[in-house]
Kinemage of the C-alpha trace (Angstrom):
@kinemage 1
@onewidth
@group {chain A} dominant
@subgroup {mainchain}
@vectorlist {calphas} color= white
{ca met a 1} P -133.193 78.029 317.593
{ca gly a 2} L -133.658 74.977 319.834
{ca glu a 3} L -136.516 73.765 317.661
{ca arg a 4} L -134.378 73.982 314.521
{ca lys a 5} L -131.827 71.722 316.216
{ca asp a 6} L -134.500 69.060 316.769
{ca tyr a 7} L -135.343 69.193 313.069
{ca thr a 8} L -131.667 68.750 312.260
{ca lys a 9} L -131.737 65.504 314.238
{ca ile a 10} L -134.798 64.359 312.302
{ca met a 11} L -133.066 65.178 309.006
{ca ala a 12} L -129.995 63.234 310.132
{ca glu a 13} L -132.233 60.248 310.934
{ca tyr a 14} L -133.744 60.425 307.433
{ca leu a 15} L -130.244 60.303 305.947
{ca lys a 16} L -129.198 57.416 308.212
{ca ala a 17} L -132.298 55.516 307.070
{ca gly a 18} L -131.226 55.878 303.438
{ca ala a 19} L -133.320 58.882 302.412
{ca thr a 20} L -132.022 61.267 299.764
{ca met a 21} L -131.894 64.994 300.447
{ca leu a 22} L -133.486 66.800 297.514
{ca ser a 23} L -132.592 70.188 296.085
{ca leu a 24} L -136.190 71.256 296.727
{ca ala a 25} L -137.287 73.184 299.817
{ca cys a 26} L -140.501 72.591 301.739
{ca pro a 27} L -143.302 74.525 300.009
{ca val a 28} L -145.029 75.382 303.293
{ca glu a 29} L -144.770 79.130 303.792
{ca gly a 30} L -142.005 80.073 306.220
{ca cys a 31} L -140.442 76.597 306.392
{ca gly a 32} L -137.832 76.337 303.661
{ca leu a 33} L -136.163 73.190 305.049
{ca pro a 34} L -134.875 70.714 302.466
{ca leu a 35} L -137.154 67.886 301.402
{ca phe a 36} L -136.156 64.222 301.583
{ca lys a 37} L -137.118 61.312 299.372
{ca leu a 38} L -137.554 58.178 301.462
{ca arg a 39} L -136.797 54.699 300.135
{ca thr a 40} L -140.553 54.233 299.713
{ca gly a 41} L -140.589 57.131 297.248
{ca glu a 42} L -142.485 59.368 299.640
{ca ile a 43} L -141.345 63.022 299.828
{ca val a 44} L -141.162 64.391 303.387
{ca cys a 45} L -140.222 67.505 305.344
{ca ala a 46} L -138.675 67.170 308.816
{ca val a 47} L -141.275 69.610 310.151
{ca his a 48} L -144.417 68.937 308.131
{ca gly a 49} L -144.134 65.253 307.229
{ca arg a 50} L -145.445 64.096 303.871
{ca val a 51} L -145.387 66.715 301.130
{ca his a 52} L -147.151 66.489 297.776
{ca leu a 53} L -145.195 67.968 294.874
{ca val a 54} L -147.453 69.175 292.084
{ca lys a 55} L -146.821 70.595 288.638
{ca ser a 56} L -150.212 72.098 287.856
{ca asp a 57} L -153.336 73.558 289.410
{ca glu a 58} L -155.176 70.442 288.241
{ca glu a 59} L -152.851 68.242 290.320
{ca val a 60} L -153.418 70.492 293.351
{ca lys a 61} L -157.166 70.039 292.947
{ca glu a 62} L -156.869 66.238 292.571
{ca ile a 63} L -154.686 65.887 295.665
{ca lys a 64} L -156.981 68.066 297.771
{ca glu a 65} L -159.974 65.993 296.657
{ca arg a 66} L -158.208 62.713 297.486
{ca ile a 67} L -157.048 63.906 300.893
{ca thr a 68} L -160.545 65.160 301.706
{ca leu a 69} L -162.186 61.960 300.447
{ca val a 70} L -159.888 59.694 302.449
{ca gly a 71} L -160.419 61.788 305.593
{ca val a 72} L -164.199 61.639 305.236
{ca leu a 73} L -164.137 57.895 304.556
{ca asp a 74} L -161.901 57.300 307.593
{ca lys a 75} L -164.362 59.156 309.826
{ca leu a 76} L -167.329 57.325 308.321
{ca glu a 77} L -165.599 53.991 308.845
{ca glu a 78} L -164.842 54.816 312.481
{ca lys a 79} L -168.414 55.979 313.131
{ca thr a 80} L -169.868 52.893 311.434
{ca leu a 81} L -167.634 50.567 313.465
{ca asn a 82} L -168.781 52.282 316.671
{ca ile a 83} L -172.430 51.846 315.681
{ca ile a 84} L -171.867 48.162 314.870
{ca arg a 85} L -170.117 47.659 318.231
{ca glu a 86} L -172.947 49.369 320.112
{ca gln a 87} L -175.580 47.407 318.200
{ca ser a 88} L -173.862 44.070 318.813
{ca glu a 89} L -173.661 44.776 322.558
{ca ser a 90} L -177.343 45.692 322.722
{ca glu a 91} L -179.787 43.012 323.843
{ca asp a 92} L -182.704 44.237 321.743
{ca val a 93} L -181.021 44.350 318.379
{ca asp a 94} L -182.505 43.375 315.055
{ca pro a 95} L -179.907 41.298 313.171
{ca arg a 96} L -181.048 42.930 309.920
{ca glu a 97} L -179.944 46.289 311.295
{ca ile a 98} L -176.436 44.997 312.011
{ca ile a 99} L -176.322 43.437 308.547
{ca gly a 100} L -177.283 46.808 307.075
{ca trp a 101} L -174.457 48.543 308.949
{ca leu a 102} L -172.009 45.824 307.859
{ca glu a 103} L -173.012 46.507 304.251
{ca val a 104} L -172.374 50.221 304.821
{ca leu a 105} L -168.941 49.361 306.241
{ca glu a 106} L -168.172 47.182 303.225
{ca arg a 107} L -169.084 50.018 300.830
{ca ile a 108} L -166.912 52.488 302.736
{ca arg a 109} L -163.948 50.119 302.569
{ca arg a 110} L -164.538 49.505 298.874
{ca leu a 111} L -164.509 53.264 298.246
{ca lys a 112} L -161.268 53.617 300.230
{ca glu a 113} L -159.675 50.833 298.176
{ca met a 114} L -160.815 52.449 294.915
{ca ser a 115} L -159.340 55.749 296.084
{ca arg a 116} L -156.009 54.059 296.894
{ca glu a 117} L -155.918 52.320 293.509
{ca arg a 118} L -156.657 55.594 291.727
{ca gln a 119} L -153.898 57.309 293.681
{ca ser a 120} L -151.285 54.666 292.881
{ca ser a 121} L -152.175 54.185 289.206
{ca pro a 122} L -149.843 55.929 286.769
{ca lys a 123} L -151.189 59.066 285.129
{ca pro a 124} L -151.431 59.188 281.346
{ca ser a 125} L -149.052 61.730 279.827
């Protein structure tokens, strides 16, 4: 019961910040709390954060693919940055190797940008 009270405070904060309480409940099994639409247009649950509302199995598949892709690209970017840092601190480093890793980093960031653009572009009806 104490946890539910904390979520009530979070929901009150959403409302104070100008969010709209929706008639929809959180789709996560066992939750059932009302969803809120933030001023940014994002749909959130007080417990689970951002929620994706889908109308078809195809949309579910697309969202899962995007979330997975972004997660993988984030990890690749982090790993690549660590390698570049380590290489640049090394005394016996071939500049061509660093350039190669910088090109990898650029490609990762380009893919992330393409993914963001695809996500924000309107879908044809």
